[in-house]
C-alpha positions as CSV (number, residue, x, y, z in Angstrom):
1,X,0.0,0.0,0.0
2,X,1.2,3.5,-0.8
3,X,3.6,2.4,-3.6
4,X,3.4,1.7,-7.3
5,X,3.8,-1.9,-8.5
6,X,7.3,-2.8,-9.5
7,X,7.7,-5.6,-12.1
8,X,11.3,-6.8,-12.7
9,X,13.0,-10.1,-13.8
10,X,13.9,-12.4,-11.0
11,X,17.5,-13.0,-12.2
12,X,20.3,-10.7,-10.9
13,X,18.0,-9.1,-8.3
14,X,19.6,-6.2,-6.5
15,X,19.8,-6.2,-2.7
16,X,17.7,-3.0,-2.5
17,X,14.5,-2.3,-4.5
18,X,13.4,1.3,-4.9
19,X,9.6,1.8,-5.0
20,X,7.9,5.0,-6.3
21,X,5.2,6.3,-3.9
22,X,1.5,6.3,-5.0
23,X,-1.7,7.7,-3.5
24,X,-4.1,4.8,-3.1
25,X,-7.8,5.0,-3.6
26,X,-9.8,3.1,-1.1
27,X,-12.1,0.3,-2.4
28,X,-15.6,1.7,-2.9
29,X,-18.3,0.6,-0.5
30,X,-21.4,-0.6,-2.3
31,X,-24.8,-0.6,-0.6
32,X,-27.4,-2.6,-2.6
33,X,-30.8,-4.2,-2.2
34,X,-32.5,-6.9,-4.1
35,X,-34.5,-5.3,-6.8
36,X,-38.2,-6.2,-6.6
37,X,-38.9,-5.3,-10.2
38,X,-40.0,-7.3,-13.2
39,X,-37.3,-8.1,-15.7
40,X,-36.6,-10.1,-18.8
41,X,-33.5,-12.2,-19.3
42,X,-31.3,-11.9,-22.3
43,X,-28.2,-13.7,-23.4
44,X,-25.3,-13.3,-25.8
45,X,-24.1,-16.7,-26.7
46,X,-20.5,-17.8,-26.5
47,X,-18.6,-18.8,-29.7
48,X,-17.4,-22.4,-29.6
49,X,-14.7,-24.2,-31.6
50,X,-12.8,-27.4,-31.1
51,X,-10.1,-26.7,-33.6
52,X,-6.7,-26.6,-31.8
53,X,-5.3,-24.2,-34.4
54,X,-7.9,-21.6,-33.7
55,X,-7.1,-21.2,-30.0
56,X,-5.4,-18.8,-27.7
57,X,-2.8,-20.5,-25.4
58,X,-3.3,-19.2,-21.9
59,X,-0.3,-18.3,-19.8
60,X,0.0,-17.1,-16.2
61,X,1.7,-13.9,-17.2
62,X,-1.1,-12.8,-19.5
63,X,-4.6,-11.5,-19.1
64,X,-7.3,-11.4,-21.8
65,X,-10.4,-9.1,-21.8
66,X,-13.5,-8.9,-24.0
67,X,-15.6,-5.7,-24.4
68,X,-19.4,-5.7,-24.2
69,X,-21.1,-2.5,-25.3
70,X,-24.3,-1.2,-23.6
71,X,-26.8,-0.2,-26.3
72,X,-29.5,1.5,-24.2
73,X,-30.2,3.1,-20.8
74,X,-32.1,0.1,-19.3
75,X,-30.9,-1.1,-15.9
76,X,-29.1,-4.4,-16.5
77,X,-27.6,-6.9,-14.0
78,X,-25.1,-9.6,-15.1
79,X,-26.1,-13.1,-13.9
80,X,-23.9,-15.5,-15.8
81,X,-20.7,-15.3,-17.9
82,X,-20.1,-18.1,-20.4
83,X,-16.4,-18.9,-21.1
84,X,-15.9,-21.1,-24.2
85,X,-13.1,-23.6,-23.9
86,X,-11.6,-26.1,-26.3
87,X,-11.3,-29.8,-25.3
88,X,-8.5,-31.8,-26.7
89,X,-8.8,-35.5,-27.6
90,X,-6.4,-38.0,-25.9
91,X,-5.9,-39.5,-29.3
92,X,-4.7,-36.9,-31.9
93,X,-6.0,-39.1,-34.8
94,X,-9.6,-38.9,-33.2
95,X,-9.5,-35.2,-32.5
96,X,-12.4,-34.4,-34.9
97,X,-14.7,-36.9,-33.2
98,X,-17.2,-35.4,-30.7
99,X,-17.3,-38.7,-28.7
100,X,-13.6,-39.1,-28.3
101,X,-12.0,-39.3,-24.9
102,X,-10.7,-35.9,-23.8
103,X,-7.5,-34.9,-22.1
104,X,-7.9,-34.3,-18.4
105,X,-7.1,-30.9,-16.8
106,X,-8.0,-29.0,-13.7
107,X,-7.2,-25.3,-14.0
108,X,-8.0,-22.3,-11.7
109,X,-9.0,-19.0,-13.4
110,X,-9.5,-15.5,-12.1
111,X,-12.2,-13.2,-13.5
112,X,-12.3,-9.4,-13.4
113,X,-14.8,-6.9,-14.7
114,X,-13.6,-3.5,-15.8
115,X,-15.3,-0.2,-16.7
116,X,-14.8,1.2,-20.2
117,X,-12.1,3.8,-20.2
118,X,-12.0,5.3,-23.7
119,X,-12.2,1.9,-25.4
120,X,-9.8,0.2,-23.0
121,X,-10.3,-1.7,-19.7
122,X,-10.3,0.9,-16.9
123,X,-11.2,0.7,-13.2
124,X,-12.5,-2.6,-11.9
125,X,-16.3,-2.8,-11.4
126,X,-16.2,-5.2,-8.5
127,X,-13.5,-5.9,-5.9
128,X,-14.9,-9.4,-5.3
129,X,-12.4,-12.2,-5.7
130,X,-14.1,-14.2,-8.5
131,X,-12.3,-17.5,-9.3
132,X,-13.5,-20.8,-10.8
133,X,-12.0,-24.2,-11.5
134,X,-12.5,-25.7,-15.0
135,X,-12.1,-29.3,-15.9
136,X,-12.8,-31.3,-19.0
137,X,-16.0,-32.5,-17.4
138,X,-17.5,-29.0,-17.8
139,X,-17.7,-29.5,-21.6
140,X,-16.9,-26.9,-24.2
141,X,-18.2,-23.9,-22.1
142,X,-17.9,-23.0,-18.5
143,X,-21.0,-21.2,-17.1
144,X,-20.0,-18.9,-14.3
145,X,-22.8,-17.8,-12.0
146,X,-22.2,-14.2,-10.8
147,X,-25.8,-13.4,-9.8
148,X,-24.9,-12.8,-6.2
149,X,-22.1,-10.3,-7.1
150,X,-24.4,-7.4,-7.9
151,X,-22.7,-6.6,-11.2
152,X,-24.7,-3.9,-13.0
153,X,-23.7,-2.9,-16.5
154,X,-22.3,0.6,-16.8
155,X,-23.7,2.9,-19.4
156,X,-20.5,2.9,-21.5
157,X,-20.3,-0.9,-21.5
158,X,-17.8,-3.2,-19.7
159,X,-15.0,-5.7,-20.1
160,X,-14.8,-9.2,-18.8
161,X,-11.2,-10.5,-18.3
162,X,-9.8,-14.0,-17.7
163,X,-6.4,-14.9,-16.3
164,X,-5.1,-18.4,-15.6
165,X,-3.7,-19.0,-12.1
166,X,-2.4,-22.5,-12.7
167,X,-3.3,-26.2,-12.4
168,X,-4.9,-27.6,-9.3
169,X,-5.2,-31.0,-7.7
170,X,-8.5,-32.9,-7.6
171,X,-9.7,-30.9,-4.6
172,X,-9.1,-27.6,-6.3
173,X,-6.0,-26.7,-4.4
174,X,-3.5,-24.7,-6.5
175,X,-0.4,-26.6,-7.3
176,X,3.2,-25.2,-7.8
177,X,3.2,-24.1,-11.4
178,X,6.2,-23.0,-13.5
179,X,5.5,-19.8,-15.3
180,X,8.3,-20.4,-17.8
181,X,10.0,-23.3,-19.6
182,X,13.8,-23.0,-20.1
183,X,14.9,-24.0,-23.5
184,X,18.6,-24.2,-24.4
185,X,19.6,-22.6,-27.7
186,X,22.8,-21.5,-29.4
187,X,22.4,-18.1,-27.8
188,X,21.9,-19.4,-24.3
189,X,18.9,-20.3,-22.3
190,X,15.6,-18.9,-23.5
191,X,12.5,-18.6,-21.2
192,X,9.2,-19.5,-22.9
193,X,5.9,-18.9,-21.0
194,X,4.2,-22.1,-20.0
195,X,0.9,-22.8,-21.9
196,X,-1.9,-24.1,-19.8
197,X,-5.0,-26.0,-20.6
198,X,-7.8,-25.5,-21.5
199,X,-7.2,-23.6,-24.7
200,X,-9.5,-20.6,-25.5
201,X,-11.1,-20.7,-28.9
202,X,-11.1,-17.5,-31.1
203,X,-13.7,-16.7,-33.7
204,X,-14.0,-14.7,-37.0
205,X,-17.8,-14.2,-36.6
206,X,-17.4,-10.9,-34.7
207,X,-16.5,-8.0,-36.9
208,X,-15.4,-5.6,-34.2
209,X,-12.1,-6.0,-32.4
210,X,-13.5,-6.5,-28.9
211,X,-10.6,-8.5,-27.5
212,X,-7.7,-6.9,-25.6
213,X,-4.6,-8.5,-24.0
214,X,-1.8,-7.6,-21.7
215,X,1.4,-9.4,-20.7
216,X,3.5,-8.7,-17.6
217,X,6.8,-8.0,-19.5
218,X,5.4,-6.6,-22.7
219,X,4.2,-3.0,-23.4
220,X,4.8,-2.2,-19.7
221,X,2.0,-4.5,-18.7
222,X,-0.6,-2.2,-20.5
223,X,-3.7,-3.3,-22.4
224,X,-3.4,-3.5,-26.2
225,X,-6.1,-4.2,-28.7
226,X,-5.9,-7.7,-30.3
227,X,-5.7,-6.4,-33.8
228,X,-3.4,-6.7,-36.8
229,X,-0.7,-4.1,-36.9
230,X,-0.7,-4.0,-33.1
231,X,-0.3,-7.7,-32.1
232,X,1.7,-10.3,-34.1
233,X,-0.4,-13.5,-33.9
234,X,-1.2,-16.4,-36.2
235,X,-4.8,-16.1,-35.1
236,X,-5.1,-12.6,-36.6
237,X,-3.5,-13.7,-39.8
238,X,-6.3,-16.3,-40.1
239,X,-9.0,-13.7,-39.4
240,X,-9.7,-14.9,-35.8
241,X,-9.9,-11.6,-34.0
242,X,-12.0,-12.3,-30.9
243,X,-12.4,-14.6,-27.9
244,X,-16.1,-15.2,-28.0
245,X,-17.3,-14.9,-24.4
246,X,-21.0,-14.9,-23.7
247,X,-23.1,-13.3,-21.0
248,X,-26.6,-13.6,-19.6
249,X,-28.2,-10.5,-17.9
250,X,-31.4,-9.3,-16.5
251,X,-33.0,-6.2,-18.1
252,X,-35.2,-4.5,-15.5
253,X,-38.4,-2.8,-16.5
254,X,-39.1,0.7,-15.4
255,X,-41.3,1.2,-12.3
């Protein structure tokens, strides 16, 4: 508290680290009541795909966010977020068969919701610690129930972000996870971020570039739009420009 975050490589650490001071803003206190009003429920479906080559490879040092616009002034509360995931077959030769046995995984994810700050993720909407564990038994979409978190959609829209925390044991306890793999090359040892399962399918069915990413040691850990000319990715070269998250929300009627 009181200092800016300092992100540095762990090799050749100095004995003393100098931190810059920063004025902290206290977490907002929200007072809410259950709305006793009629509403209708609406959903934006997730975009699914089982093709390995159309997927984002999650890493611990990266965060991915998807923008959802707000097209009217009606009061809306988010109740569920639908995260599409890609299941991989145990047998590569049977990867295109829906009934093939899938590779097992148990992965912990962290979810954040951000306000829209001039087209980029801004302040967080909720300080609740929202995490979930996904396994192959969840199928090709994980439905996260956030109805108890009182997440109301801001007038300028919002972002939903996803960050992998690592693999877990069968009880959901986080295991020691290596953030990087060390690969020997002619120029020395190269650190490659470890890719975690499940993979996240991207889609070409959304025309807008609604997906944003940030990495700890790239672009000063700032958000960048997932778009050609800004990000170098084989997904973009194939026209796959968005992670197709879905949401379900209540639209409340006026009193």
